C-alpha positions in Angstrom: -41.0 30.7 -34.2 -41.7 30.3 -30.5 -41.5 26.5 -30.8 -38.0 26.9 -32.5 -36.8 29.0 -29.5 -38.0 26.6 -26.9 -36.5 23.7 -28.8 -33.1 25.6 -29.0 -33.3 26.2 -25.3 -34.1 22.7 -24.5 -31.2 21.5 -26.6 -28.8 23.8 -24.8 -30.0 22.8 -21.4 -29.8 19.0 -22.5 -26.3 19.7 -23.7 -25.3 21.4 -20.3 -26.8 18.4 -18.4 -25.1 15.8 -20.5 -21.7 17.8 -20.1 -22.1 18.0 -16.3 -22.9 14.4 -16.0 -19.9 13.5 -18.1 -17.7 15.9 -16.2 -18.5 14.6 -12.6 -17.0 11.2 -12.9 -14.1 12.5 -14.9 -13.3 15.0 -12.0 -13.8 12.1 -9.4 -11.3 9.8 -11.3 -8.7 12.8 -11.5 -9.2 13.6 -7.8 -8.6 9.9 -6.9 -5.5 9.6 -9.1 -4.1 12.8 -7.5 -4.7 11.7 -3.9 -3.1 8.3 -4.7 0.0 10.0 -6.2 0.3 12.4 -3.3 0.0 9.5 -0.8 2.5 7.4 -2.7 5.0 10.3 -2.8 4.4 11.0 1.0 5.0 7.3 1.9 8.2 7.2 -0.1 9.6 10.3 1.5 8.5 9.0 4.9 10.4 5.8 4.3 13.5 7.7 3.2 13.2 9.8 6.4 13.0 6.7 8.6 16.1 5.2 7.0 18.1 8.3 7.4 17.0 8.5 11.1 18.1 4.9 11.6 21.4 5.5 9.9 22.0 8.7 11.9 21.2 6.9 15.2 23.6 4.1 14.3 26.4 6.4 13.6 25.8 8.5 16.8 25.8 5.4 18.9 28.9 4.0 17.2 30.7 7.2 17.8 29.7 7.2 21.5 30.8 3.7 21.8 34.2 4.4 20.2 34.7 7.4 22.4 33.7 5.6 25.6 36.2 2.6 24.9 38.9 5.0 23.6 39.3 6.9 27.0 42.4 5.8 28.9 
């Protein structure tokens, strides 16, 4: 009777250890994929923001030049 209980406890502990050992690499992979996705999205948004700032600067400079040469 006592050996059966010990066997059940040992099996439960072994199952817990196996589950933890399998979960750790899975969580690591998921964290890596999440960070990669976030960094990719951030880079794309930063690139869009840089393009927008270049276009805005070009428009402002063009308008200033046009106003400068349009003065009588």
